[in-house]
BALOBA-1460 file (C-alpha; in Angstrom, 3 decimals):
// residues 165
<rec num="1" residu="x" x="19.201" y="0.369" z="-2.565"/>
<rec num="2" residu="x" x="18.919" y="0.709" z="1.120"/>
<rec num="3" residu="x" x="19.146" y="-3.176" z="2.834"/>
<rec num="4" residu="x" x="19.562" y="-1.798" z="6.794"/>
<rec num="5" residu="x" x="15.511" y="-1.640" z="7.199"/>
<rec num="6" residu="x" x="13.264" y="-4.371" z="8.445"/>
<rec num="7" residu="x" x="9.681" y="-5.179" z="7.214"/>
<rec num="8" residu="x" x="7.078" y="-6.713" z="9.129"/>
<rec num="9" residu="x" x="3.663" y="-6.511" z="10.416"/>
<rec num="10" residu="x" x="2.574" y="-3.431" z="12.780"/>
<rec num="11" residu="x" x="1.166" y="-3.941" z="16.174"/>
<rec num="12" residu="x" x="-1.955" y="-2.779" z="17.181"/>
<rec num="13" residu="x" x="-0.155" y="0.362" z="18.989"/>
<rec num="14" residu="x" x="1.155" y="1.116" z="15.561"/>
<rec num="15" residu="x" x="-1.564" y="1.561" z="13.604"/>
<rec num="16" residu="x" x="-2.535" y="5.476" z="14.459"/>
<rec num="17" residu="x" x="1.382" y="6.101" z="13.364"/>
<rec num="18" residu="x" x="0.581" y="4.108" z="10.389"/>
<rec num="19" residu="x" x="-2.000" y="5.884" z="9.133"/>
<rec num="20" residu="x" x="-0.389" y="9.051" z="10.015"/>
<rec num="21" residu="x" x="2.536" y="8.279" z="7.796"/>
<rec num="22" residu="x" x="0.215" y="7.385" z="5.066"/>
<rec num="23" residu="x" x="-1.608" y="10.763" z="5.423"/>
<rec num="24" residu="x" x="1.680" y="13.052" z="5.502"/>
<rec num="25" residu="x" x="2.963" y="11.196" z="1.847"/>
<rec num="26" residu="x" x="-0.397" y="10.970" z="0.585"/>
<rec num="27" residu="x" x="-0.514" y="14.914" z="1.440"/>
<rec num="28" residu="x" x="2.865" y="15.738" z="0.047"/>
<rec num="29" residu="x" x="2.573" y="13.912" z="-3.287"/>
<rec num="30" residu="x" x="-1.144" y="13.819" z="-4.134"/>
<rec num="31" residu="x" x="-2.509" y="17.248" z="-2.409"/>
<rec num="32" residu="x" x="-1.784" y="18.854" z="-5.710"/>
<rec num="33" residu="x" x="-3.571" y="16.719" z="-8.291"/>
<rec num="34" residu="x" x="-6.512" y="15.486" z="-6.020"/>
<rec num="35" residu="x" x="-9.602" y="17.420" z="-5.570"/>
<rec num="36" residu="x" x="-10.784" y="18.580" z="-2.043"/>
<rec num="37" residu="x" x="-13.285" y="15.678" z="-2.310"/>
<rec num="38" residu="x" x="-10.398" y="13.400" z="-2.841"/>
<rec num="39" residu="x" x="-8.311" y="14.498" z="0.288"/>
<rec num="40" residu="x" x="-11.573" y="14.209" z="2.313"/>
<rec num="41" residu="x" x="-12.222" y="10.715" z="1.024"/>
<rec num="42" residu="x" x="-8.624" y="9.608" z="1.814"/>
<rec num="43" residu="x" x="-8.874" y="11.178" z="5.493"/>
<rec num="44" residu="x" x="-12.027" y="9.367" z="6.228"/>
<rec num="45" residu="x" x="-10.723" y="5.898" z="4.928"/>
<rec num="46" residu="x" x="-7.347" y="5.915" z="7.146"/>
<rec num="47" residu="x" x="-9.245" y="7.705" z="9.962"/>
<rec num="48" residu="x" x="-12.662" y="5.369" z="9.832"/>
<rec num="49" residu="x" x="-12.858" y="3.309" z="13.264"/>
<rec num="50" residu="x" x="-14.746" y="0.602" z="11.495"/>
<rec num="51" residu="x" x="-11.701" y="-0.001" z="9.511"/>
<rec num="52" residu="x" x="-9.555" y="0.115" z="12.943"/>
<rec num="53" residu="x" x="-11.900" y="-2.514" z="14.197"/>
<rec num="54" residu="x" x="-11.408" y="-4.653" z="10.980"/>
<rec num="55" residu="x" x="-7.624" y="-4.505" z="11.201"/>
<rec num="56" residu="x" x="-7.836" y="-5.147" z="15.084"/>
<rec num="57" residu="x" x="-9.574" y="-8.586" z="14.053"/>
<rec num="58" residu="x" x="-6.871" y="-9.401" z="11.333"/>
<rec num="59" residu="x" x="-9.421" y="-8.419" z="8.362"/>
<rec num="60" residu="x" x="-6.812" y="-6.020" z="7.298"/>
<rec num="61" residu="x" x="-3.510" y="-6.655" z="7.436"/>
<rec num="62" residu="x" x="-1.287" y="-3.414" z="7.827"/>
<rec num="63" residu="x" x="2.806" y="-3.847" z="7.126"/>
<rec num="64" residu="x" x="5.451" y="-1.269" z="7.940"/>
<rec num="65" residu="x" x="9.393" y="-0.944" z="7.206"/>
<rec num="66" residu="x" x="11.531" y="0.419" z="9.976"/>
<rec num="67" residu="x" x="14.640" y="2.262" z="9.613"/>
<rec num="68" residu="x" x="15.638" y="1.421" z="13.374"/>
<rec num="69" residu="x" x="13.052" y="2.191" z="15.336"/>
<rec num="70" residu="x" x="11.319" y="4.590" z="12.682"/>
<rec num="71" residu="x" x="8.652" y="3.521" z="10.838"/>
<rec num="72" residu="x" x="9.520" y="4.760" z="6.948"/>
<rec num="73" residu="x" x="6.979" y="3.192" z="4.859"/>
<rec num="74" residu="x" x="3.496" y="1.468" z="5.212"/>
<rec num="75" residu="x" x="1.676" y="-1.125" z="2.988"/>
<rec num="76" residu="x" x="-2.087" y="-2.477" z="3.889"/>
<rec num="77" residu="x" x="-4.384" y="-5.108" z="1.932"/>
<rec num="78" residu="x" x="-8.473" y="-5.089" z="2.007"/>
<rec num="79" residu="x" x="-10.710" y="-7.310" z="0.148"/>
<rec num="80" residu="x" x="-8.552" y="-10.319" z="-0.266"/>
<rec num="81" residu="x" x="-5.602" y="-9.590" z="-2.502"/>
<rec num="82" residu="x" x="-6.094" y="-5.698" z="-2.953"/>
<rec num="83" residu="x" x="-3.068" y="-3.350" z="-2.128"/>
<rec num="84" residu="x" x="-4.974" y="-0.859" z="-0.609"/>
<rec num="85" residu="x" x="-2.239" y="1.550" z="0.864"/>
<rec num="86" residu="x" x="1.240" y="1.849" z="0.123"/>
<rec num="87" residu="x" x="3.143" y="4.976" z="1.334"/>
<rec num="88" residu="x" x="7.011" y="5.550" z="2.028"/>
<rec num="89" residu="x" x="8.206" y="8.793" z="3.411"/>
<rec num="90" residu="x" x="9.958" y="11.020" z="1.017"/>
<rec num="91" residu="x" x="13.435" y="10.905" z="2.161"/>
<rec num="92" residu="x" x="13.212" y="6.989" z="1.679"/>
<rec num="93" residu="x" x="11.617" y="6.793" z="-1.393"/>
<rec num="94" residu="x" x="13.720" y="5.062" z="-4.454"/>
<rec num="95" residu="x" x="15.658" y="2.874" z="-1.920"/>
<rec num="96" residu="x" x="13.982" y="-0.177" z="-2.271"/>
<rec num="97" residu="x" x="11.150" y="0.169" z="0.774"/>
<rec num="98" residu="x" x="8.051" y="0.307" z="-1.438"/>
<rec num="99" residu="x" x="9.525" y="-2.721" z="-3.524"/>
<rec num="100" residu="x" x="10.124" y="-4.551" z="-0.137"/>
<rec num="101" residu="x" x="6.927" y="-4.111" z="1.226"/>
<rec num="102" residu="x" x="4.988" y="-5.037" z="-1.821"/>
<rec num="103" residu="x" x="7.294" y="-8.281" z="-1.859"/>
<rec num="104" residu="x" x="6.581" y="-8.768" z="1.956"/>
<rec num="105" residu="x" x="2.660" y="-9.286" z="1.087"/>
<rec num="106" residu="x" x="3.552" y="-10.732" z="-2.076"/>
<rec num="107" residu="x" x="5.207" y="-14.060" z="0.172"/>
<rec num="108" residu="x" x="2.726" y="-13.731" z="2.615"/>
<rec num="109" residu="x" x="-0.013" y="-13.952" z="0.152"/>
<rec num="110" residu="x" x="1.529" y="-16.963" z="-1.453"/>
<rec num="111" residu="x" x="1.931" y="-18.687" z="2.230"/>
<rec num="112" residu="x" x="-1.517" y="-17.899" z="3.053"/>
<rec num="113" residu="x" x="-3.922" y="-18.801" z="1.019"/>
<rec num="114" residu="x" x="-6.791" y="-18.209" z="2.903"/>
<rec num="115" residu="x" x="-6.270" y="-14.450" z="1.834"/>
<rec num="116" residu="x" x="-5.171" y="-15.437" z="-2.037"/>
<rec num="117" residu="x" x="-8.313" y="-15.575" z="-4.590"/>
<rec num="118" residu="x" x="-6.728" y="-16.491" z="-7.483"/>
<rec num="119" residu="x" x="-2.986" y="-15.963" z="-8.058"/>
<rec num="120" residu="x" x="-2.957" y="-11.879" z="-8.788"/>
<rec num="121" residu="x" x="-2.255" y="-8.744" z="-6.422"/>
<rec num="122" residu="x" x="-4.288" y="-5.969" z="-7.461"/>
<rec num="123" residu="x" x="-3.705" y="-2.115" z="-6.657"/>
<rec num="124" residu="x" x="-5.708" y="0.970" z="-7.659"/>
<rec num="125" residu="x" x="-2.719" y="2.829" z="-8.513"/>
<rec num="126" residu="x" x="-2.892" y="6.580" z="-8.631"/>
<rec num="127" residu="x" x="-1.099" y="8.364" z="-11.339"/>
<rec num="128" residu="x" x="1.674" y="9.323" z="-9.260"/>
<rec num="129" residu="x" x="2.515" y="6.017" z="-8.496"/>
<rec num="130" residu="x" x="1.888" y="4.131" z="-11.266"/>
<rec num="131" residu="x" x="5.341" y="3.781" z="-12.953"/>
<rec num="132" residu="x" x="6.530" y="2.632" z="-9.597"/>
<rec num="133" residu="x" x="3.990" y="-0.099" z="-9.710"/>
<rec num="134" residu="x" x="4.906" y="-0.803" z="-13.849"/>
<rec num="135" residu="x" x="8.507" y="-0.789" z="-13.037"/>
<rec num="136" residu="x" x="8.528" y="-3.748" z="-10.374"/>
<rec num="137" residu="x" x="5.923" y="-5.813" z="-12.547"/>
<rec num="138" residu="x" x="2.252" y="-4.763" z="-12.357"/>
<rec num="139" residu="x" x="0.344" y="-4.261" z="-15.538"/>
<rec num="140" residu="x" x="-2.509" y="-2.004" z="-15.999"/>
<rec num="141" residu="x" x="-5.889" y="-3.652" z="-16.392"/>
<rec num="142" residu="x" x="-7.782" y="-1.002" z="-17.244"/>
<rec num="143" residu="x" x="-8.050" y="2.848" z="-18.338"/>
<rec num="144" residu="x" x="-7.626" y="5.584" z="-15.862"/>
<rec num="145" residu="x" x="-10.516" y="5.597" z="-13.473"/>
<rec num="146" residu="x" x="-12.128" y="8.190" z="-11.397"/>
<rec num="147" residu="x" x="-13.818" y="7.638" z="-7.705"/>
<rec num="148" residu="x" x="-14.758" y="9.830" z="-4.848"/>
<rec num="149" residu="x" x="-12.523" y="12.727" z="-6.395"/>
<rec num="150" residu="x" x="-9.314" y="10.679" z="-6.445"/>
<rec num="151" residu="x" x="-7.734" y="9.510" z="-10.446"/>
<rec num="152" residu="x" x="-6.449" y="5.729" z="-10.561"/>
<rec num="153" residu="x" x="-5.143" y="3.165" z="-12.723"/>
<rec num="154" residu="x" x="-6.229" y="-0.561" z="-11.735"/>
<rec num="155" residu="x" x="-3.509" y="-2.589" z="-11.946"/>
<rec num="156" residu="x" x="-2.537" y="-6.616" z="-11.206"/>
<rec num="157" residu="x" x="0.475" y="-8.356" z="-10.790"/>
<rec num="158" residu="x" x="0.950" y="-11.801" z="-10.814"/>
<rec num="159" residu="x" x="2.437" y="-13.509" z="-7.700"/>
<rec num="160" residu="x" x="4.291" y="-16.479" z="-8.772"/>
<rec num="161" residu="x" x="6.017" y="-13.901" z="-11.679"/>
<rec num="162" residu="x" x="6.973" y="-11.504" z="-9.044"/>
<rec num="163" residu="x" x="8.013" y="-14.321" z="-6.757"/>
<rec num="164" residu="x" x="10.431" y="-15.957" z="-9.132"/>
<rec num="165" residu="x" x="12.159" y="-12.468" z="-10.217"/>
């Protein structure tokens, strides 16, 4: 476990770097199992100017983990308490970075009730990432699904349960 990193919301100037990190990790771990349609769909999502404008206006919270000044992981919420991005640089995986990003948003959601619709954080976990989510307390809410060229497993985490662990 690594404890020499910090987590916080990104600045406007860091947005493009954060999305580039997401692309690098997605390309490294998902390109062999996601269709070309899925690769294009994900690229459109992270490069969408409308999404950037929603971020600028506070409707797409993005947090990052940093080792010193180096961004090593990114997470984002959208549509209320839905984790839409969670990516950690390969050299920093299995060191607690992803867990710290999830915990950052769990605490933020718990304290920022305006974003909370119920008591759960949801995610559409990639088949590659599903094991990680299960290890930190997420539970499957349905069978594996397929949309826009990407397979995923719908999952949820009870915030109060995670907060008390």
